[in-house]
C-alpha positions as CSV (number, residue, x, y, z in Angstrom):
1,X,40.6,0.7,-8.3
2,X,39.7,1.9,-4.8
3,X,37.7,5.1,-4.6
4,X,36.3,4.9,-8.2
5,X,32.6,4.1,-8.2
6,X,30.9,2.3,-11.1
7,X,29.2,5.6,-12.1
8,X,32.5,7.4,-12.3
9,X,34.1,4.6,-14.3
10,X,31.2,4.5,-16.8
11,X,31.2,8.2,-17.1
12,X,34.9,8.1,-18.0
13,X,34.5,5.4,-20.5
14,X,31.5,7.1,-22.2
15,X,33.3,10.4,-22.3
16,X,36.4,8.8,-23.8
17,X,34.4,7.1,-26.5
18,X,32.7,10.4,-27.4
19,X,36.1,12.0,-27.8
20,X,37.4,9.1,-29.9
21,X,34.3,9.4,-32.1
22,X,35.0,13.1,-32.4
23,X,38.4,12.4,-33.8
24,X,36.9,10.0,-36.3
25,X,34.4,12.6,-37.5
26,X,37.3,15.1,-37.8
27,X,39.0,12.7,-40.1
28,X,35.9,12.8,-42.4
29,X,37.0,16.4,-43.3
30,X,40.2,15.0,-44.8
31,X,38.0,12.5,-46.6
32,X,35.8,15.2,-48.1
33,X,38.8,17.2,-49.1
34,X,40.5,14.2,-50.9
35,X,37.2,13.1,-52.6
36,X,36.4,16.6,-53.9
37,X,40.0,17.2,-55.0
38,X,40.0,13.9,-57.0
39,X,36.7,14.7,-58.7
40,X,37.9,18.1,-60.0
41,X,40.5,19.0,-62.6
42,X,44.0,19.5,-61.3
43,X,43.9,23.2,-61.9
44,X,41.4,23.6,-59.1
45,X,42.9,21.3,-56.5
46,X,44.4,23.9,-54.3
47,X,41.1,25.8,-54.3
48,X,39.2,22.7,-53.1
49,X,41.7,22.0,-50.3
50,X,41.7,25.6,-49.2
51,X,37.9,25.6,-48.9
52,X,37.9,22.5,-46.9
53,X,40.6,23.9,-44.5
54,X,38.5,27.0,-44.0
55,X,35.2,25.2,-43.6
56,X,36.3,23.2,-40.5
57,X,37.8,26.4,-39.0
58,X,34.7,28.5,-39.7
59,X,32.4,25.6,-38.5
60,X,34.1,25.3,-35.2
61,X,34.4,29.0,-34.5
62,X,30.8,29.8,-35.4
63,X,29.4,26.8,-33.6
64,X,31.3,28.1,-30.5
65,X,30.0,31.6,-31.0
66,X,26.3,31.0,-31.6
67,X,25.6,27.6,-33.1
68,X,25.8,25.3,-30.1
69,X,23.4,27.5,-28.1
70,X,21.0,27.8,-31.1
71,X,20.9,24.0,-31.5
72,X,20.7,23.3,-27.8
73,X,19.0,26.3,-26.2
74,X,17.8,24.6,-23.0
75,X,14.7,26.3,-21.8
76,X,15.1,29.3,-24.1
77,X,12.5,28.1,-26.6
78,X,10.0,30.0,-28.8
79,X,7.3,27.4,-29.5
80,X,9.8,24.7,-30.3
81,X,10.8,26.5,-33.5
82,X,13.6,28.8,-32.2
83,X,15.7,29.2,-29.1
84,X,19.0,30.7,-28.1
85,X,20.9,30.1,-24.9
86,X,23.5,32.9,-25.3
87,X,26.8,33.5,-27.0
88,X,29.9,31.3,-26.5
89,X,30.3,28.5,-24.1
90,X,29.5,28.7,-20.5
91,X,30.6,25.7,-18.5
92,X,28.1,24.8,-15.8
93,X,29.5,25.1,-12.4
94,X,30.8,22.0,-10.5
95,X,29.5,18.6,-11.5
96,X,26.8,20.2,-13.7
97,X,29.4,20.4,-16.5
98,X,30.9,17.0,-15.7
99,X,29.4,13.9,-14.3
100,X,26.0,15.5,-13.7
101,X,25.8,16.6,-17.3
102,X,23.6,14.6,-19.8
103,X,22.7,12.1,-17.0
104,X,26.3,11.2,-16.4
105,X,26.9,10.1,-20.0
106,X,29.5,12.7,-21.0
107,X,30.8,16.1,-20.2
108,X,29.7,19.6,-21.4
109,X,32.9,20.1,-23.4
110,X,32.7,16.6,-25.0
111,X,29.2,17.4,-26.1
112,X,30.3,20.7,-27.7
113,X,33.3,19.3,-29.6
114,X,31.5,16.2,-30.9
115,X,28.5,18.3,-32.2
116,X,30.9,21.0,-33.5
117,X,32.6,18.4,-35.8
118,X,29.2,17.6,-37.2
119,X,28.3,21.3,-37.9
120,X,31.0,21.9,-40.5
121,X,30.1,18.8,-42.5
122,X,27.1,20.3,-44.1
123,X,29.2,23.0,-45.8
124,X,31.7,20.5,-47.1
125,X,28.8,19.0,-49.0
126,X,28.1,22.3,-50.7
127,X,31.8,22.8,-51.4
128,X,32.0,19.9,-53.8
129,X,28.8,20.8,-55.7
130,X,30.0,24.3,-56.5
131,X,33.5,23.3,-57.3
132,X,35.6,24.9,-60.1
133,X,33.6,28.1,-60.6
134,X,32.6,29.8,-57.4
135,X,34.4,32.8,-55.9
136,X,36.2,31.9,-52.7
137,X,35.3,34.8,-50.3
138,X,31.5,34.8,-51.1
139,X,31.5,31.0,-50.6
140,X,33.1,31.4,-47.2
141,X,30.7,34.1,-46.3
142,X,27.8,31.8,-47.2
143,X,29.3,29.0,-45.1
144,X,29.6,31.3,-42.1
145,X,25.8,32.1,-42.1
146,X,24.8,28.5,-43.2
147,X,26.7,26.8,-40.4
148,X,26.0,29.4,-37.7
149,X,22.3,29.9,-38.3
150,X,20.5,27.5,-40.7
151,X,22.1,24.2,-39.6
152,X,21.6,24.7,-35.8
153,X,18.1,26.0,-36.1
154,X,16.8,22.9,-38.0
155,X,19.0,20.7,-35.9
156,X,17.3,22.1,-32.8
157,X,13.9,21.1,-34.2
158,X,14.8,17.5,-33.5
159,X,18.1,17.1,-31.5
160,X,17.5,20.1,-29.3
161,X,14.0,19.0,-28.2
162,X,12.1,21.2,-30.7
163,X,8.8,20.7,-32.5
164,X,9.9,17.9,-34.8
165,X,11.1,15.9,-31.8
166,X,7.7,16.4,-30.2
167,X,6.0,15.3,-33.4
168,X,7.9,11.9,-33.4
169,X,10.4,12.6,-36.2
170,X,13.4,10.3,-35.9
171,X,16.9,11.0,-37.3
172,X,19.6,9.1,-35.3
173,X,22.7,10.7,-36.7
174,X,21.6,13.0,-39.5
175,X,20.4,11.6,-42.8
176,X,18.2,14.7,-42.9
177,X,19.7,17.0,-40.2
178,X,23.2,16.9,-41.6
179,X,23.3,15.4,-45.0
180,X,20.1,16.5,-46.6
181,X,20.7,20.0,-45.1
182,X,24.0,20.1,-47.0
183,X,22.3,18.7,-50.1
184,X,19.6,21.4,-50.1
185,X,22.3,24.0,-49.6
186,X,24.1,22.5,-52.6
187,X,21.0,22.5,-54.7
188,X,20.3,26.1,-54.1
189,X,23.9,27.0,-54.9
190,X,24.2,25.2,-58.2
191,X,20.9,26.6,-59.4
192,X,22.1,30.2,-58.8
193,X,25.7,29.5,-59.8
194,X,25.1,27.8,-63.2
195,X,27.2,25.1,-64.9
196,X,30.9,25.0,-65.5
197,X,32.0,26.5,-68.8
198,X,31.7,24.0,-71.6
199,X,29.6,21.5,-69.6
200,X,26.4,22.0,-71.6
201,X,26.8,22.7,-75.3
202,X,24.7,22.8,-78.5
203,X,26.1,19.3,-79.3
204,X,25.1,17.9,-75.9
205,X,26.5,17.3,-72.5
206,X,30.3,17.4,-72.2
207,X,31.6,15.2,-69.4
208,X,34.3,16.9,-67.3
209,X,36.2,14.1,-65.5
210,X,38.2,14.7,-62.4
211,X,42.0,14.4,-62.4
212,X,42.6,11.7,-59.8
213,X,40.5,8.7,-59.1
214,X,43.1,7.4,-56.6
215,X,42.6,10.5,-54.5
216,X,38.8,10.2,-54.8
217,X,39.0,6.6,-53.7
218,X,41.2,7.5,-50.7
219,X,38.7,10.1,-49.8
220,X,35.8,7.7,-49.8
221,X,37.6,5.2,-47.6
222,X,38.5,7.9,-45.2
223,X,34.9,8.9,-45.1
224,X,33.8,5.3,-44.4
225,X,36.4,5.1,-41.7
226,X,35.2,8.3,-40.1
227,X,31.5,7.3,-40.4
228,X,32.1,4.7,-37.7
229,X,32.6,7.7,-35.3
230,X,29.8,9.7,-37.0
231,X,27.2,7.0,-36.4
232,X,28.9,5.1,-33.5
233,X,29.4,8.3,-31.5
234,X,25.8,9.2,-32.0
235,X,24.9,6.4,-29.5
236,X,26.2,9.1,-27.0
237,X,27.6,6.4,-24.7
238,X,30.0,3.5,-24.9
239,X,27.1,1.0,-24.6
240,X,28.6,-2.2,-26.0
241,X,25.5,-3.5,-27.6
242,X,24.4,-0.2,-29.1
243,X,27.8,0.8,-30.5
244,X,28.6,-2.6,-32.0
245,X,25.1,-2.7,-33.7
246,X,25.7,0.7,-35.3
247,X,29.1,-0.4,-36.5
248,X,27.6,-3.4,-38.2
249,X,24.7,-1.6,-39.8
250,X,27.0,1.2,-41.0
251,X,29.5,-1.2,-42.6
252,X,26.8,-3.4,-44.2
253,X,24.9,-0.4,-45.7
254,X,28.1,1.0,-47.3
255,X,28.9,-2.4,-48.7
256,X,25.3,-2.7,-50.0
257,X,25.6,0.7,-51.6
258,X,28.7,-0.2,-53.5
259,X,27.1,-3.4,-54.9
260,X,23.8,-1.6,-55.8
261,X,25.7,1.2,-57.6
262,X,27.9,-1.3,-59.4
263,X,25.0,-3.3,-60.8
264,X,22.8,-0.4,-61.8
265,X,25.7,1.6,-63.3
266,X,26.8,-1.3,-65.4
267,X,23.2,-1.8,-66.6
268,X,23.0,1.9,-67.6
269,X,26.5,2.5,-69.0
270,X,27.8,-1.0,-69.8
271,X,31.0,-0.2,-68.1
272,X,32.4,-0.6,-64.6
273,X,32.2,2.9,-63.3
274,X,34.4,3.5,-60.2
275,X,33.0,7.0,-59.6
276,X,29.5,5.5,-59.3
277,X,30.7,2.8,-56.9
278,X,32.5,5.3,-54.7
279,X,29.3,7.5,-54.5
280,X,27.3,4.3,-54.0
281,X,29.3,3.6,-50.9
282,X,28.6,7.1,-49.6
283,X,24.9,6.8,-50.6
284,X,24.7,3.7,-48.5
285,X,26.3,5.4,-45.5
286,X,24.0,8.4,-45.8
287,X,21.0,6.1,-46.2
288,X,21.7,4.2,-42.9
289,X,22.5,7.2,-40.9
290,X,19.0,8.1,-39.9
291,X,18.2,4.7,-38.4
292,X,21.6,2.9,-37.8
293,X,20.6,2.1,-34.2
294,X,17.2,0.6,-35.2
295,X,18.0,-1.7,-38.1
296,X,19.1,-5.3,-38.2
297,X,21.9,-6.4,-40.5
298,X,19.5,-7.5,-43.3
299,X,17.6,-4.2,-43.3
300,X,20.9,-2.3,-43.3
301,X,22.0,-4.2,-46.5
302,X,18.6,-3.4,-48.2
303,X,18.8,0.3,-47.2
304,X,22.4,0.6,-48.5
305,X,21.7,-1.4,-51.7
306,X,18.7,0.8,-52.6
307,X,20.7,3.9,-51.9
308,X,23.4,2.6,-54.2
309,X,20.9,1.9,-56.9
310,X,19.5,5.4,-56.6
311,X,22.9,7.0,-57.2
312,X,23.4,6.4,-61.0
313,X,19.8,7.2,-61.8
314,X,19.9,10.4,-59.7
315,X,23.2,11.6,-61.1
316,X,22.0,11.1,-64.7
317,X,18.6,12.8,-63.9
318,X,20.2,15.9,-62.2
319,X,22.9,16.2,-64.9
320,X,21.0,15.3,-68.1
321,X,17.3,16.2,-67.3
322,X,17.6,19.1,-64.9
323,X,20.9,20.4,-66.4
324,X,22.3,21.1,-63.0
325,X,26.1,20.8,-62.8
326,X,27.3,18.9,-59.7
327,X,30.9,17.8,-60.2
328,X,31.0,15.4,-57.3
329,X,27.4,14.1,-57.2
330,X,26.7,15.8,-53.8
331,X,23.0,16.4,-54.3
332,X,22.5,12.7,-55.3
333,X,24.5,11.3,-52.4
334,X,23.4,13.6,-49.6
335,X,20.0,15.0,-50.6
336,X,18.4,12.1,-52.5
337,X,19.9,9.3,-50.4
338,X,19.2,11.5,-47.3
339,X,15.5,11.4,-48.2
340,X,15.6,7.6,-48.7
341,X,17.4,7.0,-45.4
342,X,14.9,9.2,-43.6
343,X,11.9,7.4,-45.1
344,X,13.6,4.0,-44.4
345,X,13.2,4.6,-40.7
346,X,9.4,4.4,-41.2
347,X,9.7,1.3,-43.3
348,X,12.3,-0.8,-41.4
349,X,12.8,0.9,-38.0
350,X,11.4,0.1,-34.5
351,X,8.4,2.3,-35.2
352,X,7.8,1.1,-38.7
353,X,4.3,2.2,-40.0
354,X,2.7,4.3,-42.6
355,X,2.1,6.9,-39.9
356,X,5.8,7.0,-39.2
357,X,6.7,7.3,-42.9
358,X,4.4,10.4,-43.1
359,X,6.1,11.9,-40.0
360,X,9.5,11.3,-41.5
361,X,8.4,13.0,-44.8
362,X,7.0,15.9,-42.8
363,X,10.3,16.4,-41.0
364,X,12.4,16.0,-44.1
365,X,10.5,18.6,-46.1
366,X,10.1,21.0,-43.2
367,X,13.9,21.1,-42.8
368,X,14.4,21.0,-46.5
369,X,12.2,24.0,-47.3
370,X,13.7,26.1,-44.5
371,X,17.2,25.2,-45.6
372,X,16.7,25.7,-49.3
373,X,15.0,29.1,-48.8
374,X,17.7,30.2,-46.4
375,X,20.5,29.1,-48.7
376,X,18.9,30.5,-51.8
377,X,18.3,33.9,-50.3
378,X,21.8,34.1,-48.8
379,X,23.5,33.1,-52.1
380,X,21.2,35.3,-54.2
381,X,22.0,38.3,-52.0
382,X,25.7,37.6,-52.5
383,X,25.2,37.2,-56.2
384,X,23.6,40.6,-56.7
385,X,26.0,42.4,-54.4
386,X,29.6,41.1,-54.7
387,X,29.0,38.3,-57.3
388,X,29.5,34.6,-56.7
389,X,31.1,33.4,-59.9
390,X,34.6,33.9,-61.2
391,X,35.2,35.3,-64.7
392,X,35.4,33.0,-67.7
393,X,39.1,33.8,-68.0
394,X,39.7,32.8,-64.4
395,X,37.7,29.7,-64.8
396,X,39.7,28.7,-67.9
397,X,43.0,29.4,-66.1
398,X,41.9,27.5,-63.0
399,X,41.1,28.7,-59.6
400,X,44.4,27.6,-58.1
401,X,46.3,30.3,-60.1
402,X,43.4,32.8,-60.3
403,X,42.5,32.8,-56.6
404,X,45.6,31.4,-54.9
405,X,48.5,32.2,-57.2
406,X,49.9,28.6,-56.8
407,X,49.5,25.2,-58.3
408,X,48.9,21.8,-56.7
409,X,51.4,19.8,-58.8
410,X,54.8,21.1,-59.9
411,X,55.6,20.1,-63.4
412,X,58.5,17.6,-63.6
413,X,60.9,18.0,-66.6
414,X,61.2,14.9,-68.7
415,X,64.6,13.2,-68.4
416,X,65.9,11.3,-71.4
417,X,68.2,8.3,-71.5
418,X,70.8,10.6,-73.1
419,X,70.6,13.0,-70.1
420,X,71.1,10.2,-67.7
421,X,74.1,8.9,-69.6
422,X,75.7,12.3,-69.7
423,X,75.3,12.7,-65.9
């Protein structure tokens, strides 16, 4: 069309792709809600869904208020460890907030909303790990501080041009910065919270199965679907080669994760365990996220398959050896596979070397230690002040009734053949 330069056309296409990817990442919150709901007992379904509704709302509002400018402070740095560009959003004047922003790749507002969708994800990870026994309000208070302070500070260390970026640490879309951060938060929470009533007994470990595997499976497929935006949008442009490569590596890693979990779980349990395969898919996705733009198809399959193999062993170790109760396997999927994906960049990526492996480990543990200490301190403070755990009576009754005064599924009266004949 006349009057439209190639630069303007490319800017428009790039910006549109970022916004489409934002919608895909938003859909991941529905995936998390469905997965977590399926993996808990039906008496806690409303509670899980309520938490996931509030997490996305809290995430966006706090990221608007302080998170975005903590994560991307511009020149307002303190030695690359901390910076703050001010409260709220301030659209740069003129083209500076549009075509002149980010070298013409996308607009200021597109940048905010895409990154804002990422921000809430770390607390959805914690939500599943603490399911069925945490008080609602203290959990939401924790999420507010976790998303508004802890996540953007460590995110700035790499994505905002901080000290880890200067050190050569690489995390394309967040194996560490998003997923392991959520995993470390989950680990701190389940240590302080304790196991669900009846989980660990004198007679051994009592499995507590979820109420709906169909709902869990729907959630995982929604997450896989959204992950194309999570990783594909992280190219931060509509570059055809870059986006298509990321789509391929993302899909192959998820497939490899499913197969790896299938084989190892059968070897360990002598049964075809759907929950392990579902978490294997997610483990593969978490594993590829740090280097999705650097891997070839073969490396993506290996990374995903190793992540899938890790899942059953990690779930059993955390559950049986450490005696930490994680109803959805969040620490295994997001923390352990996040570590693997971060290290895999140094093994298979463009900068593969032992030096890069060490840099990756340094970044992972620096972010992990900060996040764990922050989460532990925040939850401990809540524990000794307002309490973080519901009573045994409320846990037995179910959080849907105890906290929300409603149930997810209305009981249907049985209708006999005689009743039908009478009617």
